[in-house]
SESE-537615 format. One record per residue: residue in three letters; x, y, z of N, C-alpha, C in turn. Coordinates in steps of 0.05 Angstrom, whole numbers, plus 5000, padded with zeros to 4 digits. Example, Ala and Ser with C-alpha at 12.3 -4.5 7.8 and 13.67 -1.06 7.14 Angstrom:
# residues 2
ALA526448865156524649105156526449345156/SER525749555142527349795143525850015157/
***
This chain:
# residues 520
MET606665774403607366054399608266184425/THR610566324425611566444449609766674458/LYS609266684484607566894495609067164492/LYS607467374487608667634488609167714517/LYS611067884521611867964548611468264552/ALA610468324576610068604584611668644610/LEU613368844610615068914633613769154647/ILE613069124672611669344687613269414712/SER613869674714615369774738614470064742/VAL612670114761611570374764611570474793/SER611770734796611370854822608470924827/ASP607171034806604371104807602670854799/LYS601270744818599770504813596970544802/THR596270794795593670854785592970684761/GLY590670554762589770394739591470154733/LEU593370084750595269874744593969594744/ALA592269544764591069274766589369214742/ASP587769404733586069364710587769324685/LEU589869474682591669444659592869164659/ALA593869074682595168814683593268584677/LYS590768604688588768404682588168394652/SER587968624640587368634611589668504595/LEU592168554604594368434590594468124593/LEU593768034617593567744621591367624602/ASP589167764600586967664583587867654554/LEU589867834547590867834520593267644517/ASP593667484537595667264537598567374538/TYR598867594552601567694558602667574583/GLU605267524584606667454609607567724621/ILE607067754647607768004660610367964676/ILE612368134671614868144686614768394702/SER615668374727615468614744617668614765/THR617868844779620068894798618868974825/GLY620368914846619969024873617169074881/GLY616569324888613969414898611769364878/THR612369394852610269354832609469054832/ALA611468874833610868594833609168514858/LYS609868634881608368574905605468674903/PHE605168914892602469024888600768844871/LEU601868744849600368574831599768304843/LYS601668184857601267934871599067954892/ASP599068184906596968234926594168244913/LYS594168304887591568314872591068054858/ASP592567844866592267574854592767584824/ILE594667744815595467754787598167614784/LYS598267424766600667264762602967444751/VAL605267424764607567594757610067424757/THR611867474738614467364737616467574747/ALA617967514768619867714779622167754760/VAL623167994759625368064741627767884746/GLU628367824772630667654777630467374765/GLU627967284760627667024747628567044718/ILE628367284706629267324679632267364677/THR633267534696636067614695637967404708/GLY636767254727638467084743640267234763/PHE639367484768640967654785639067804805/PRO639667804831637767924849637868224849/GLU635668354858635768644863637868694884/CYS639268914882641368974902641669274906/PHE643269344926643769614934641169764940/ASP639469644957636969764965635169824941/GLY635269654921633569684897634669874876/ARG637169984881638270164861638870014835/VAL639369754836639869604812637869374811/LYS636169384791634169174787634069084758/THR633869274740633269214712635669284693/LEU637869374705640169444688641669184682/HIS640669044662641768784656641268724626/PRO643168584613642868534584640368374577/LYS639468204595637068054589634468224589/ILE634668454602632468644600632868834576/HIS635168964575635469154554635969024526/GLY636968784527637168634501634368574491/GLY632568494509629868434502628268684492/LEU629268914500627969164491629169274465/LEU631769254463633169394441633669214416/ALA633468954419634068784395631968844373/ARG632968874349631268924326630168664315/ARG627568654315626268404305626568364275/ASP627168574261627368554232630268484223/LEU632068454242634868384235635468094244/GLU636067924225636567644232638967614251/SER640867794247643267774265642567834294/HIS640768034298639868094325638367864337/MET636567744321634967524332636667274338/GLN638767234321640567004326642167044351/SER643167294355644667354379642867324404/ALA640367414402638567394425638167094432/PHE637866924411637466644415639966524429/ASP642366584418644866484429645266564458/LEU644366804465644766914492642466854511/GLY640366724501638066664518636466904526/ILE636267104508634867344514632067334501/SER630067364517627267364506626467654500/MET624867684479623867944471621768054491/ILE621868304495619868444511618268624492/ASP615668594493613968714472612468974482/LEU612268994508610769224519612069304545/VAL612469564549613669664574611869874586/VAL611469844612609870034627611570134650/VAL612470384648614270494668613470784673/ASN613070854699613171144706615171174728/LEU616271414730618771454745618471514774/TYR620571474789620571544817619571824821/PRO618071874843616872134847618772344857/PHE620772414840622672614847621372884853/ALA619572964835618373234839616773244865/GLU615273044871613673044896615473054920/THR617672904920619572904943620873174945/MET621673294923622973554923621173774934/LEU618673764926616773974935616273954965/LYS616273704976615773665004618173705022/GLN620473635012622873645029625373725012/ALA625273955000627474044982630074064997/ASP629974125023632474155038633773895045/ASN632173675043633273405048634473295022/MET636873375017638073304991638373004988/ALA639072865010639372575008636872435000/ALA634572525011631972405004631372464975/CYS631972704965631372764937633172604918/ILE635672574926637472414909636572124906/GLU635472014927634471734926632071714907/GLN630771934901628471924883629271984854/ILE631771984849632672004821632671724809/ASP630971684790630571424777632771384756/ILE633971144757636071074737634970854718/GLY634070634730633170414713630670484697/GLY628870644709626370714695626870864669/PRO628371094670628971234645630471064625/ALA632270884635633770714617631870524601/MET629970404616628070224602626270374583/LEU625370604592623670774574625070844549/ARG627570934551629071024528629670784509/SER630370554521630870324504628370244489/ALA626070234503623570154490622770354468/ALA623070614475622270824456624070824432/LYS626670774436628470754412627570534393/ASN626570324404625770094388622670084385/TYR621470314381618570344381617270174359/ASN618670114338617569944317616569674328/SER617969584348617369314359616269314387/VAL616669544402615969544430613969774435/VAL611769704448609769904457610770004484/VAL610970274487611970384513609970574524/LEU609270524550607270684564608570824588/THR608371084589609371224613607271414625/ASP604971424612602771604620600271434626/VAL599271434650596871274657594471334640/HIS594371574629592171654612592171504585/ASP594371374578594571224553593770924556/TYR593470834581592970544585590570444570/GLN588370584574585770484563585870474533/ALA586970684520586970694491588670474479/VAL590970414492592770204482591369934485/ILE590169884508588769624512586469594492/HIS584969814487582869794467583869724440/GLU586169844432587269784406588269494404/LEU589469404426590369124426588068924424/GLU585868994439583568814439582068814412/THR581969044399580369064374581969014349/LYS584569074349586269044325588568844328/GLY589068764353591168574357593968694360/GLU594268944353596769074356596369384357/VAL598469514365598369814365599569914340/SER598270104327599170204301601870334304/ILE603370344282606070464283605870764289/THR603670894280603371174286603071224316/ASN601471054329601171084358603671004374/LYS605070804363607670724376609570964375/LEU609671094352611371334350610571554369/ARG607971604371606871804389607671744418/LEU607471494426608171414453611171434458/ALA612771374437615671404440616471694443/ALA615171874428615772154430615072254458/LYS612872154469612072234496614172154517/VAL615371914512617471824530619772014531/PHE620772084508623172264508622572534519/ALA620072634515619272884527619272864558/GLN618272634567618072584596620872564608/THR622572404596625272374608626872624606/ALA626472784585627873044583626973234605/PHE624373234609623273404631624373314658/TYR624373054662625272944687628173014693/ASP629872984672632673044676633173344680/SER631673504665632173794668631273894695/MET629173764706628273834733630373764754/ILE631573534751633673454769636073634767/ALA636873704742639173884738638574154751/GLU636174254748635474514760635574494791/TYR634674274802634774244831637674234840/LEU639374074827642174054835643674314832/ASN643074464811644274724808643474914830/SER640974884839640075064861641575014887/LYS642674774889644174714913647174804911/ILE647974874888650774964885651075264891/LYS649375424879649375714883646875834870/PRO646176074877643876204863644576214833/HIS642476174817642876194788643876474781/ALA646076474767647176734757647476704727/PHE647376924713647476914683650176784674/ASP652276854689654876744682654876434684/SER653476334703653376034706652075904683/ILE650176034670648875924646650875914623/ASN652576124622654476134600656675924602/GLU656875794625658775584629658075344611/ASN655575314604654675084588653175194563/SER653975084540652675184516649875084513/ASN649074884529646274784528644674894551/LEU642274964545640375074566637974894567/THR637374804591634974644595632974804613/LEU630474804605628374944619626174734625/SER625274724650623274524657620774664668/TYR618574634654615974744661613874534659/GLN611774554676609574374674606974524672/LYS605074414657602574564651600974594676/VAL599974834680598074894701595274874690/ALA594774994667592074984656592175074627/ASP590274974611589775094585588175344589/LEU588675554573587275804574585175814552/ARG583175984556581075994536582176064508/TYR584076254508585476334483587776504491/GLY589376584471591776744476591177044476/GLU592977194464592577484463589977554448/ASN589277384429586877414413585477144411/PRO582777154407581276904407582176694387/ALA583476774366584376574346586876424354/GLN588076504377590576384386590176204409/LYS591275954407591075774430593275844451/ALA592775774476594675854497594375674521/ALA596475674537596575524562598375664582/ILE598075614607599875724628601475494640/TYR604075524641605875334653607275454677/SER608075294696609675384718612375244718/LYS614375364730616975234732616674974748/ALA618074774740617874514753618674534782/ILE620674704788621274774816619975044821/PRO617575044833616075294836617575514850/LEU617175754840618375984853616376114872/ALA617176134897615376264916614676544908/ASN612276624913611376904908611176964878/SER611076764861610576814833607576814828/LEU606676924806603876964800602476694799/VAL603776484788602376224786601976094814/GLU603276204835602876104862600576254876/ALA599476464864597376624877594876464881/LYS593476514902590876384907588576554897/GLN586976434879584676584868582376554887/LEU581376774896579176774916576376814903/HIS576376924879573776984866574277034836/GLY572176984821572177054792572776834774/LYS572376874748572976674728575976644724/GLU576776444709579576394705580976624691/LEU583576654698585076874685585576814656/SER585577024640586276994612589277024607/TYR590076974583592877014576593777304581/ASN592077494573592777774577592677844607/ASN590877724622590777774651593377694664/TYR594377454656596977364668599177564660/ALA599277634635601477814626601378084640/ASP599078204641598778464653599178464683/THR598178254697598478234726601378184733/ASP602778024717605577984723607178244719/ALA606478394699607778654695607278844718/ALA604878844728604179014751605678924776/MET605978654780607478554803610378654802/ALA611578654778614378744776614579044784/MET612479194778612479484785612279524814/VAL610379384827609879434855612279354873/LYS613979174862616379084877618379314881/GLU618079524866619879754868619479914893/PHE617079884906616280074927615879944954/SER616680084975616279985002613980125016/ARG613480375009611180515021608580395009/PRO606280435023603780345012603380444983/THR603080254964603180324936601080164921/VAL599680304902597780174884598780214856/VAL598780004840599480004812597079934795/ALA596480104776594280034757595580004730/VAL594979784717596279714691594179664670/LYS594879744646593179694622595079614599/HIS594679384588596379284566599379294573/SER599979204598602679174608604179434613/ASN602779664608603879924615602380034639/PRO603780174657602280294680600580524670/CYS598180544680596480784674596180954700/GLY597080844722597080994747598680854768/ILE600580984780602080874803602281094824/ALA601781024849601881224870602681094896/SER604181244912604881164939603781374958/ALA603181294983602081475003602581355030/ASP601681505051601881405078599981175084/SER597781165069595780945073595080835045/ILE594180575045593580455020591080575008/GLU589280675024586780805014587581054998/GLU589381205009590281454996591781384970/ALA593381174971594881084948592981004925/TRP590780854933588780784913587581024900/GLN586781224916585481454906587381604886/LYS589881624893591781764876592281614850/ALA592481344852592881184828590481204809/TYR588081204821585681234805585581504792/GLN586181714807586081984796588282034774/ALA590381874775592481904755591481874727/ASP589481694723588281654697585681504700/PRO583581644708580981514713579681394688/VAL580581464665579581354640580881084634/SER583481074634584980834626584680604647/ILE584280674672584080474693581680284689/PHE579680374673577280214668578179964653/GLY577479734665578279474653581179404658/GLY582379534678585179494683585779294704/ILE588279264711589379084731590379244754/ILE589679164779590579294803592379104819/VAL594779194826596479044844597379244865/GLN597279164891598079334912599679174933/ASN601279314949602979184968601979194996/ARG599479255000598179245026595479105023/PRO594379005045591778875043589579065033/VAL587678965019585379125010583479165033/THR582779415038580979485060578079515050/LYS576279525068573479545060572979815046/SER573980035057573480295045574680305017/GLU576980185014578280174987576580004968/ALA575679774978574079594961571479734952/GLU570279884969567780024961568280214938/LYS570680334937571280514914571980354889/MET573480134893574179964871571679844857/ALA569779774873567379644863565679824845/LYS566280084845564680274829565580274800/ILE567880154795568880154767569379864759/PHE569579824733570179554722573179504723/LEU574079304738576779214740576978924732/GLU579078844718579478564710580578394734/VAL582678494747584078344767584878524790/ILE584678424814585878554837587678354851/LEU590178414853592178234867593278384891/ALA593078264914594078394939595178174958/PRO596678264978597678064998595377925012/SER593178075016590777955029588478145025/PHE586078055034583678225033582378215060/GLU581578445070579978445094577378305088/PRO576278145107573778005102571478175091/ASP571178415102569078595093569678695064/ALA572278725057572978805030572278585010/LEU572878335018572078105001569078094996/GLU567578145017564678135015563778334995/VAL564978574995564178784977564878714948/LEU567378624944568378574917567178324904/MET566478124921565377884910562577914899/LYS561378144903558778194891559078264861/ARG561578324854562178374825562878104813/LYS561178004795561477734785564077684770/ASN564877864753567077814735569777894745/ILE569978024767572578114777574077874788/ARG576677864782578377644792579977744816/LEU579777614838581077694863583277484869/LEU585777584871587977404876589477494901/GLU590377294916591777344941594577224940/LEU596577374945599377284945600877434966/PRO601177324990602377475013605077595007/GLY606777454992609477564987609877694961/LEU607777804949607977914922609978144920/ALA610478294941612278524940615178454944/GLU615678194951618478114955619978134928/PRO622578214930624078234905624577954893/TYR625177954867625877704854628377594867/PRO628577324870631077214880633477304863/ALA635777334876638177424862638777234838/GLY639377354816640077194792637777094776/THR635277164783632977064768632977164740/GLN632476984721632477064693629677074681/MET629377234660626977234645627577134617/VAL625576984606625876854580623976984560/LYS624877044537623177154515623676984491/GLU621576874479621876714456621876874431/ILE623676814413623676924386623376684367/TYR622676734342622176504324624876354320/GLY624776104329627175934326629175954349/GLY628576104370630476124392629176264416/ILE630876314436629976474459632076674466/LEU631176884480632977074492632777044522/LEU635077054535635177024564636677254577/GLN635577364597636977584611636077594640/ASP637677724657636977774684634677974685/TYR632977964706631078174710632478434717/ASP631378654709632478914715631678984744/GLN633378914762632778964791634579174804/LYS636179304788637979504799636279734811/SER636679794836635079994849636180274843/ILE634480464842635280744837637180834859/GLU636680744884638380834906641280734903/SER641680514888644380404885645880524861/GLU644480684845645680794821647381044829/GLU649381094813651181314819650081574808/GLN648381704824646981944814648882184815/GLN648582354795650182584793648482824784/VAL648583034800647183284791648983424771/VAL648083454747649783554725649283844718/THR647383964732646584244727647484424750/LYS647484684745648184874766646084874787/SER643584854779641284844798641084574811/LYS640884564837640684304851637784234858/PRO637183974858634383904866633883974895/GLU631384054900630684094928630383824942/GLN631383824967631283574983628583454984/ALA626483624987623783524989622783394964/ASP624083454941623183334916624583074909/LEU626682994924628182754917626382504916/PRO624482464934622682224931621382214904/ASP620582444892619282434866621282374844/TYR623782464846625782384827626182084827/TYR626481974851626881684853624381534843/PHE621981634850619481514842619381504811/ALA620181724799620081734769621781514757/MET624181464767625881254756624780974761/LYS623480934784622280674791619980614772/VAL618580824764616280784746617280744717/VAL619080914708619780934680621080674670/LYS622380524688623680274680621680064673/HIS619080104680616979904674615080004652/VAL615780224639614180334617615580264591/LYS614080174571615380104546616980334534/SER619380274524621080474512620080564484/ASN620580814477621781024492619781114514/ALA620681164538618881214560619481484574/ILE617381634578617581884594615281884614/VAL615881954639613781974659614082244673/LEU611782344682611682584699610482504726/ILE611882594748611182514775610682754792/LYS608682734809608182954828607082834854/ASN608482884875607682784902607282474901/GLU609282334890609282044889606781934875/GLN606082064853603781994837604482044807/THR603881844790604181904762601982094753/VAL602882304739600882494728600982484697/GLY603082374686603282354657605182124650/ILE604281954631605881724622605981714592/GLY608381724580608681704551610181454544/PRO608781244536610080984531610580924502/GLY612680774497613080614472612980764446/GLN614181004444614081154419616781124405/PRO616781154378619281124363621381334370/ASN620481564380622481764388621581884415/ARG623581994429623182074457621382324459/ILE621582504441620082754443617082694440/THR616382494424613482424422612482314448/SER614082144461613382034487613082264507/ALA614882454506614682684525612182844520/ASN611482884495609083044489606582894498/ILE606482634496604182474505603982504535/ALA606182474550606082504579605182784588/ILE606282984574605583264581602583314575/LYS601683214552598883264546597083124566/GLN597782884574596082734594596082884620/ALA598382994628598583124654596983384654/GLY596983524632595483784631596683974651/GLU594984104667595984304686597684174708/LEU597383914712598983784733601983754725/ALA602583804700605383804692606984024706/GLN605584244712606884464726607884374753/GLY610484394757611684314783612284024786/SER611983864764612483574765615383514760/ILE616183264764618783164759618582974735/MET620383014715620382844691622582634694/GLY621882384687623782164686623882044658/SER626181954650626581834624628181574627/ASP627381364612628681104615631481104602/ALA632081294584634681304571635381594565/PHE637781634554638681914550636982064530/PHE637282334530635982504510637982554488/PRO637282464463639182504441639382794433/PHE637282954439637283234432636083394456/ALA636283654454635283824476632283874473/ASP630983754453628083814449626383714472/THR627183494485625483394507625583574531/VAL627983674538628183854561626784124554/GLU626784204529625384444522622384404525/ALA621384174517618484114521617884114550/ALA619583994566619183984595618984264607/TYR620784434599620884714609618284854602/LYS617384834577614984964568612484864584/ALA612584614593610284494607610384564637/GLY612684684646612884754674614084544692/VAL615484354679616784134695618884264713/LYS618984164738620684274759623484164758/GLY623783904751626383774751626383534734/ILE628683434726628983214707630983014718/ILE630382754714632182544720632382354697/GLN634782284689635182114665637981984667/PRO638481774651640981634654643381794644/GLY642981964624645282094611646781904593/GLY648881994580650481824563650281884533/SER648882094526648682184498651182344490/LEU651982334465654082504455653382794457/ARG650682844459649783124460648583194487/ASP649483054508648483114535648883404542/GLN650983524533651583794541649383994531/ASP648183924508645984094498643684104518/SER642983874529640783864548641584004574/ILE644183964582645084084607645084394604/ASP645984484581646084774577643284894577/PHE641384764565638684864565637584884594/CYS637984674609637084664637638384894653/ASP640984934648642385144663641285424655/GLN640585454630639485714621636785774634/HIS635385554641632585594651632285494680/ASP634485454694634485394722632885144729/ILE633384934713632084674718634184474728/PRO633784364752635684154761635383904744/MET637683774739637583514724639583324737/ILE638683074742640282864753640882654732/PHE643482574730644182344713644582104732/THR643381874724643681634741645781444731/GLY646481474705648481294694647481014687/ALA644880964690643780694686641280704669/ARG641380584645639180574627637180364635/HIS634580404630632480214637630480164614/PHE631480084591629780024569627979784576/LYS625479794567623579564568622179544542/HIS622879334527621779304500619379104501/
***
């Protein structure tokens, strides 16, 4: 009876010696290549070199080893077709029954020396994916292993049952195609990064979109306990992203923690002055800037001392001891900052459940052309991040009354905040502090009324910002009755003039920015 053959060619040698010894015990002949063959021979494991099968030596510094009909014929020939078996006999091609291949460490090389393109290119595996795909295509006859975690289970099944079940062969084949797809998409992403920054137009050049992510961790659950969840990072990690943050204290982040903290990070990127952002359910409940981070914290807290309970804090300056002492008095889920003073850490780490995250570059803007992905049932939506700054927008004062120069920071602050509040969104700002936030209502006047009610007496003399135009004059009328001092909005409604006329009648300055900032 002809011995079964196992072809082994791996970069990751984990568990390899034990696997090979088990295969020998099962009376397999082991065929191997280059470094793998040397590794096995050094372990006194009998190996047949690939060139003994192909009659052709490895060449081009190992770039060509297994790309040969006697290898791929042995993988792809269908055992159930007499014509295939006769051709294999005529051509002197022996069948290969088991393949163990893992790929060149492209990811590891790229992470260590991404700027060395030549080194990364050399780590693009050609023969490995080809063998894996051939074996996986013929999974009815060939067992294919690409994950070291599957070695033991396959050996156990061979030892106890004499063969691997068709169900498990299919599972292993599916894993192969997932692995090679991930590998290729990662390489494509790397090569694209060397051409130009990703731009939305460049994606439209190709009707196919590949996304490569790798699992960071399973999460306890999703938005709700009945939902399973996990966190993945881009295969080519993005600097200053939330998944790159260092956790200094506390239990693992939940699905909602990740979502809310990422939302807060996007908000804090809008500001250069010392700024604290407090978020609840992905909406801000308090944002404030000041000359010092301690003052910014106090203002953010005062903006909504009720909603901040159980919230997320992100700030663009290190956490100080005096700030930490105030934070420690309330329940917070997460604090993310560029760093923590040692004394501040000591104070906060006394709180068992608070999660402390450090990310030095958290306030850096997203790289040009960065896209965000939103999944819908059966597809995804892809768009650029909304990074257009208020300062770059073509602002136009459309009323007879002009804003006071001293109030302009609050007008700009309002637009920086409102773009991160769920639409329809209205915010009230006073001295670079949110005093009223009206998020996510079906109509704009309801959002305005929520913001005004929250602000109370602080609405007097505040600046109102809106993420989109006012379809009717009812919102500016509500602002006037609340004592709002000025308004900033995109404009663009067919009935803009109604709002302008009302403001002119009541001496309220209004700025049009010409740029909508919906957030759904």
